[in-house]
N, C-alpha and C positions, 0 to 999 in steps of 0.2 A: 482067592484067584477071581476075577472078575468075568463074569457071564453075559451075554449078550443083553440079558435084561437088566443086569446090573449096569450097562454102560449106558442103556438107554434111560433106566431111571436117573440116572446121574443128570446125563443131559437134560432132561425134562424136569428136575428137581426146581421146586418155586424158589429156590435162591439163586438159579439159572435161567428160567422161564418165566417167571410171575414177577419177583423182584426187580429185576434190571429194566423191564418193561414200566412199571408202577413208579419206580425212582425219575424215569426219562419222561413221563407226564407229568410228574409233580414237579420236575423243575421248569417243565413247559407250564404249567400253571400258573408257579411263581414269576415266570418272565412275561406272561401274557398281562399286558397292560387294561385293566379293568378300568373304564370312565365311570361318569356317573349313571346310571341306570336308568334314573327317573325319567318318566316321558319320553320313554323310548318304543317307536311303534312298530308293528310287525315286521316291517321292510328294515327298519334298523336293527333289529333282533335278529331276524334272519342272516344279515351281512355279518355281525356280530358272532354267531354260532360258525358261519362258514370261516372266517377268520381263526376262530378258537378250533376247527376240524385242522385246517392248513397248517397253524401253528403247531400242534400236537403231533402231525405227520412230520413236520421238520424235524422236529425234536428226536422224535424215533429214529428216523433218516441220518441223524449225525450232523446235519445242517445247521444246528443251532438260532434257525429262525424258520419262518414258514415257508411252506411251498408254495407254487402257483396254484391258484384255485381253478378249479374244475368246477363250476358253481351248480350245474344240473347234479353230479353225481354227489358233490359235497350236501347240496341242501338233501338231497334224497338221503344220504346217510343222516342227517342230523334231524330229519323227521323220523326215521327209522329206529335211532336211540331213544330218541324224545318218546318215540309211541312205547315202547318197550320199556321204559322208566315208569312214563306217566297214564299209560293207558293209551285209548284208540285218537285222543286228542292232545296227545302230548305236546307238539309244537305250541298251542293255545295254552295248555295247562302252564307251561314253563314261561310262556311269554306273560301270562298274568303273575305267577310268584315274581318273578323280576321286575314288573313293573308296579306291583304292589306291596313287594319288599316282603312278605310272609314266608314262612317255613327258610328261612335264610336268604331268600331272595336269590340274585345274580351268582353270588358266590357258591352258594349250596347248588344250583343247577349244574353251573360249570364241573363242581367237585364229584356230583353225580353222573353228569356227562365222561367225564374223564375215566370215573371208575368202571364204568361200562365200557370204554375203549380198552383201558386194559385187559379187560375179559374176553374181549375182541380177539385182541392182537396175540395175546398170550396163547388163545385158545387154537387161533390159526399155525400158530409156530410149534404146538406141541403136537397138532394133530397130523401137520406134516411130517414131524419125525415119527410119531407112531406108526403112519401110513407106510413110511418107507422101512419101518422095523418087522411090519406085519405082510409086507408084498407080497412074498411066495411063499408064504410057510403052509407046510403042509399041517394035516390036521393032527398027526401025533407030536409035531412042533411045538403047534400050538398047546396041547396038550401036557408037555413038559415044560414049558411058559408057564402055564395057568398053574400047575404043581408050586414051582419057584415061587410065583407071587403070592399064592396063599400062604405059602410057608413064612415068607416074609412080612406079607402085608394084610393077612386075612382080617384082622379087625379092621380094615377099610373097604371090605366087599360084604355084600347083601349075604345073610346067612344059608340063603336057599343057593346062593351059588357056589359056596366052598364044597356043598356035601358031594357026594360022588366023587370024589377025588378033585375036585375043581372043574367039572365038566361045564357048570354055568359061567364061571369065568372063561373057560377056552371057548365057548359059544360067543361070548360076547367081549372077547379080548380086547379088540379096539375100544369099544366104549368104556372098558375098565381102564385101561391104560391112559386114553384121555383124562380120565376123571381124577388122575393119580394126583396130580400135584395139587389140585383143588382141594381134595379130599385129605392128603396130607396135611397143608395147610389149617383145614378145618380141626383134625384130628391134633395138631400142636395146642391152637390156640385152647381147645378143651382142656389139654393137659395142665394149662396154666395155674 
């Protein structure tokens, strides 16, 4: 018998939430034309990254090609992602990697950027599903869901949260459920 928690976990399972996005982004990377990055200046690199963002977004939307650019937004997104990947001067560091050809050069920068896009997009979709599930749950409902979760996936939860009949899971239910797909993927990789 399927429970509401079981239905949510099926909906946000990695094969339904993360893997399709990863596959679409991999297709976008493979279809993206990469020219010769040697001698590319910062403005050209900025345009290249904006084109890449639009290309990924178009593939995720099913358009099969790039979406129109909103330059200010797209550039801000590029800076935000590159800063997360490479530190406070991420755009400059990525540009240096591309022009210097070290640490994998342009191909590596684009793959790492795409990996962060997978996390962002799948994370938003998972968060929407979890928020809808938890929307008007009473404390008793949260506690019952937490007990069911601990019984099925206790190994994915911090030990202190499993204590006292899963009270820690109930108190942090949205965070636990949002992290479930990524934790499940990590657990599966460790099991190999």
